KOLMI-764696 format. One line per 5 residues: number of its first residue (from 1); their letters; for each residue x, y, z of N, C-alpha, C. Coordinates in Angstrom, 1 decimal, decimal comma. Layout:
N
NUM = A = X/Y/Z/X/Y/Z/X/Y/Z; ...;
// end
This chain:
116
1 = MGLPA = 118,8/152,7/80,1/118,8/153,1/81,4/117,8/153,9/81,6; 116,8/153,3/82,6/115,5/154,1/83,0/115,8/155,1/83,6; 114,7/155,8/84,1/114,7/157,0/85,2/113,8/156,7/86,2; 113,8/156,0/86,9/112,8/155,3/87,8/112,7/156,4/88,7; 113,8/157,4/89,1/113,4/158,1/90,2/112,8/159,2/89,8;
6 = LADGP = 112,8/159,5/88,6/112,0/160,8/88,1/110,6/160,2/87,9; 110,2/159,0/87,6/109,1/158,6/87,2/108,2/158,3/88,6; 109,0/158,5/90,1/108,0/158,1/90,8/108,1/159,6/91,5; 108,6/160,8/90,9/108,6/162,4/91,3/107,2/162,7/90,6; 107,0/164,0/91,2/105,5/164,5/90,8/105,6/164,6/89,6;
11 = TTRTT = 104,9/164,4/88,5/105,1/164,4/87,2/103,5/164,3/86,5; 103,2/164,5/85,2/102,2/164,3/84,7/102,3/163,4/83,4; 101,8/162,2/83,4/102,6/161,1/82,6/101,5/161,1/81,5; 102,3/160,7/80,1/101,3/160,6/79,2/102,0/159,2/78,4; 103,1/158,4/79,1/103,9/157,6/79,1/103,2/156,5/80,4;
16 = PRNSA = 103,6/155,1/79,6/103,5/154,1/80,9/104,3/154,4/82,1; 103,4/153,9/83,3/103,6/154,6/84,7/105,0/153,4/84,4; 105,4/152,2/84,5/106,5/151,8/84,6/107,6/152,3/83,4; 108,7/152,7/83,9/109,9/153,0/83,1/110,8/152,3/82,4; 110,4/151,2/82,7/111,3/149,7/82,0/110,5/150,0/80,7;
21 = EVDTS = 109,7/150,6/80,2/108,4/150,3/79,1/108,8/151,2/78,1; 109,8/152,5/78,6/109,6/153,5/77,8/111,5/153,7/77,6; 111,7/153,9/76,4/112,9/154,1/75,8/113,5/155,1/76,0; 114,8/155,3/76,8/115,3/156,8/77,1/116,4/156,9/76,5; 117,1/156,3/75,4/118,0/156,6/74,7/118,2/157,8/74,0;
26 = RIVAI = 117,2/158,5/73,6/117,2/159,7/73,1/116,3/160,8/74,0; 116,6/161,3/74,7/115,7/162,6/75,6/116,2/163,6/75,2; 114,8/164,4/74,8/115,0/165,6/75,1/114,7/166,4/76,1; 115,4/167,2/76,8/115,1/167,9/78,3/114,7/169,3/77,9; 113,6/169,6/78,4/113,1/171,0/78,2/112,7/171,4/79,5;
31 = GGDVT = 113,5/172,5/79,7/113,8/173,1/81,3/115,1/172,9/82,2; 115,8/174,1/82,4/117,0/173,8/83,3/116,5/172,9/84,2; 115,7/173,1/85,0/115,6/171,9/85,9/115,5/170,3/85,6; 114,4/169,8/84,7/115,0/169,0/83,7/116,0/168,3/83,6; 116,8/169,4/82,7/118,3/169,0/82,5/118,9/168,6/83,5;
36 = EIIYK = 119,0/169,6/85,0/120,0/169,5/85,8/119,6/168,2/86,3; 118,3/168,0/86,7/117,9/166,5/87,3/118,3/164,9/86,4; 118,1/165,0/85,1/118,4/164,0/84,2/120,1/164,0/84,3; 120,6/164,8/84,4/122,3/164,6/84,7/122,5/164,5/86,0; 122,0/164,8/87,1/121,9/164,4/88,2/121,6/162,3/88,6;
41 = LGAGK = 120,7/162,4/87,9/120,6/160,9/87,9/121,3/159,9/87,1; 122,4/160,6/86,6/123,6/160,0/85,6/122,6/159,4/84,2; 121,9/160,1/83,6/121,5/159,7/82,6/121,8/161,4/81,5; 122,8/162,0/81,8/122,9/163,3/80,9/123,5/162,9/79,7; 124,1/161,4/79,5/124,7/161,1/78,2/123,3/160,4/77,1;
46 = NIVAV = 122,4/160,3/78,0/121,0/159,9/77,0/120,5/161,3/76,4; 120,9/162,8/77,0/120,2/163,8/76,6/120,8/164,2/74,7; 119,8/164,1/73,8/120,1/164,8/72,7/120,3/165,9/72,6; 118,8/166,7/73,3/118,5/168,1/72,8/118,5/168,7/74,1; 118,2/170,1/74,1/117,8/170,6/75,6/117,4/172,1/75,1;
51 = DATSQ = 116,7/172,5/75,7/116,4/174,0/75,6/117,4/175,3/76,4; 117,0/176,5/75,8/118,0/177,6/75,7/118,1/177,8/77,5; 117,4/177,4/78,2/117,7/177,5/79,7/118,2/176,6/80,5; 118,7/175,5/79,4/119,2/174,4/80,4/120,8/174,7/80,4; 120,9/175,6/81,4/122,6/176,3/82,1/123,1/175,5/82,8;
56 = FPPDA = 122,7/174,4/83,6/124,0/173,5/84,1/123,4/172,1/84,0; 124,5/171,0/84,0/125,5/171,3/83,7/126,6/172,3/82,9; 127,2/173,4/83,1/127,4/174,0/82,0/127,8/173,7/80,5; 128,4/172,5/80,5/128,4/171,8/79,0/127,1/171,6/78,1; 126,1/171,1/78,9/124,6/170,9/78,2/124,3/171,8/76,8;
61 = LKTKQ = 124,4/173,0/77,0/123,8/173,7/76,0/125,3/173,7/74,9; 126,2/173,4/75,4/127,4/173,3/74,4/127,6/172,4/73,5; 127,6/171,0/74,2/127,1/169,5/73,8/126,2/169,2/73,4; 124,9/169,8/73,6/123,4/169,3/73,1/123,0/169,8/72,0; 122,1/169,7/71,3/121,8/170,3/70,4/120,4/171,4/71,1;
66 = NVGYM = 120,4/172,5/70,8/119,6/173,3/71,5/118,1/173,4/70,7; 117,2/173,2/71,2/115,8/173,1/70,2/115,0/174,8/70,9; 115,9/175,9/71,3/115,2/177,2/71,4/114,6/177,5/73,3; 114,0/178,1/72,8/113,4/178,8/74,5/112,2/177,8/74,7; 112,2/177,5/76,1/111,5/176,7/76,4/110,0/177,1/76,5;
71 = RALSS = 109,6/178,4/76,5/108,3/178,7/76,3/107,7/179,3/75,1; 108,6/179,3/74,1/108,7/179,3/72,5/108,7/178,4/71,8; 108,8/177,2/71,9/109,1/175,6/71,0/108,3/175,4/70,2; 109,1/174,8/68,9/108,4/175,0/67,8/108,2/173,1/67,8; 107,1/172,7/67,3/107,2/170,9/67,3/108,5/170,8/66,1;
76 = EGVLS = 108,5/171,3/65,1/109,7/170,8/64,0/111,1/170,3/65,0; 111,3/172,1/65,7/112,6/171,9/66,2/112,9/170,6/67,1; 111,8/170,3/68,0/111,9/169,2/68,8/112,0/168,1/68,3; 111,1/167,5/67,1/110,8/166,4/66,7/111,9/166,0/65,9; 112,6/167,2/65,6/113,6/166,6/64,5/114,8/166,3/65,1;
81 = TRPSL = 115,2/166,1/66,2/115,8/165,4/67,0/115,6/164,0/67,2; 114,7/163,4/67,0/114,2/162,2/66,5/114,1/161,5/68,5; 113,8/162,3/68,9/113,5/161,5/70,9/112,6/160,4/70,5; 113,5/159,7/71,8/112,6/159,0/72,1/112,0/159,0/73,5; 112,0/160,0/74,2/111,5/160,2/75,2/111,5/162,0/75,5;
86 = IIASD = 110,6/163,0/75,8/110,3/164,2/75,5/110,1/164,4/77,1; 110,8/164,8/78,0/110,6/165,3/79,5/110,8/166,5/79,7; 110,0/167,4/80,1/109,8/169,0/79,9/108,9/169,3/81,2; 109,6/170,6/81,9/108,9/171,5/82,7/107,4/171,4/82,8; 106,6/172,2/83,5/105,5/172,3/83,2/105,2/173,6/82,4;
91 = GAGPP = 106,1/174,5/82,5/105,9/175,8/81,9/106,4/175,7/80,3; 106,9/174,6/79,8/107,0/174,4/78,7/105,6/175,1/77,7; 105,9/175,5/76,6/105,0/176,1/75,5/105,1/176,3/73,9; 105,0/177,4/73,3/103,5/177,3/73,9/102,4/176,1/73,6; 101,0/176,4/74,3/100,2/175,3/74,6/100,1/174,2/73,3;
96 = EVTRA = 99,8/174,8/72,3/99,5/174,2/71,1/100,4/173,3/70,5; 101,9/174,0/71,0/103,2/172,7/70,7/103,2/171,8/72,1; 102,7/171,8/72,8/103,1/171,2/73,8/101,8/170,3/73,7; 100,7/170,4/72,7/99,5/169,6/72,5/100,2/168,9/71,7; 100,8/169,3/70,7/101,5/168,4/69,2/102,5/167,3/69,7;
101 = HKSAA = 103,3/167,8/70,8/104,1/167,0/71,2/103,5/165,7/71,7; 102,5/166,1/72,8/101,7/165,0/73,6/101,1/164,0/73,0; 100,6/164,1/71,8/100,0/163,7/70,7/100,9/162,6/69,9; 101,7/163,3/69,8/103,2/162,4/68,8/103,2/161,1/69,5; 103,9/160,1/68,7/104,0/158,7/69,2/105,1/158,6/70,5;
106 = IPYVT = 105,7/159,6/70,4/106,8/159,6/71,3/105,9/160,0/73,0; 106,6/159,2/74,4/106,3/159,5/75,3/106,8/160,8/75,8; 105,9/161,6/76,3/105,7/162,8/77,2/105,6/163,0/78,5; 106,6/163,4/79,0/106,3/163,5/80,5/106,8/164,7/81,2; 106,1/165,5/81,8/105,7/166,6/82,2/105,9/167,1/83,7;
111 = VDGKA = 107,1/167,6/84,3/107,6/167,8/85,7/106,8/169,1/86,2; 106,5/168,7/87,3/105,5/169,5/88,0/106,8/170,6/88,5; 106,5/171,9/88,2/107,5/173,0/88,6/107,5/173,5/90,3; 106,6/172,9/90,9/106,3/173,3/92,1/107,6/172,9/93,3; 107,7/173,6/94,2/109,0/173,2/95,0/108,0/172,2/96,1;
116 = T = 108,9/171,4/96,5/108,7/170,3/97,3/109,7/170,1/98,4;
// end
């Protein structure tokens, strides 16, 4: 299942524009807003890991692997979940970890946190 609604929203991409080209079977969701959006799109079952700010839905942190706090991530923690896609709030970091994620062979999408 692709995430076309998210792909058309305010994002910064390091992935192909066509969501059909991206494997969404193992998503790491970084940021509570990102996790909630993915669940609302009906793709919560595809999430394999979330960060500590993912408080909704309430079972997200209970049923998914926790990769730590979104502003203090480690590359190893995120990549050890074997994601097929990383979707992160624009506040994720630290910057060197975000750069490492973006340079990995895994598609990485940043969701702009500006209210629209």
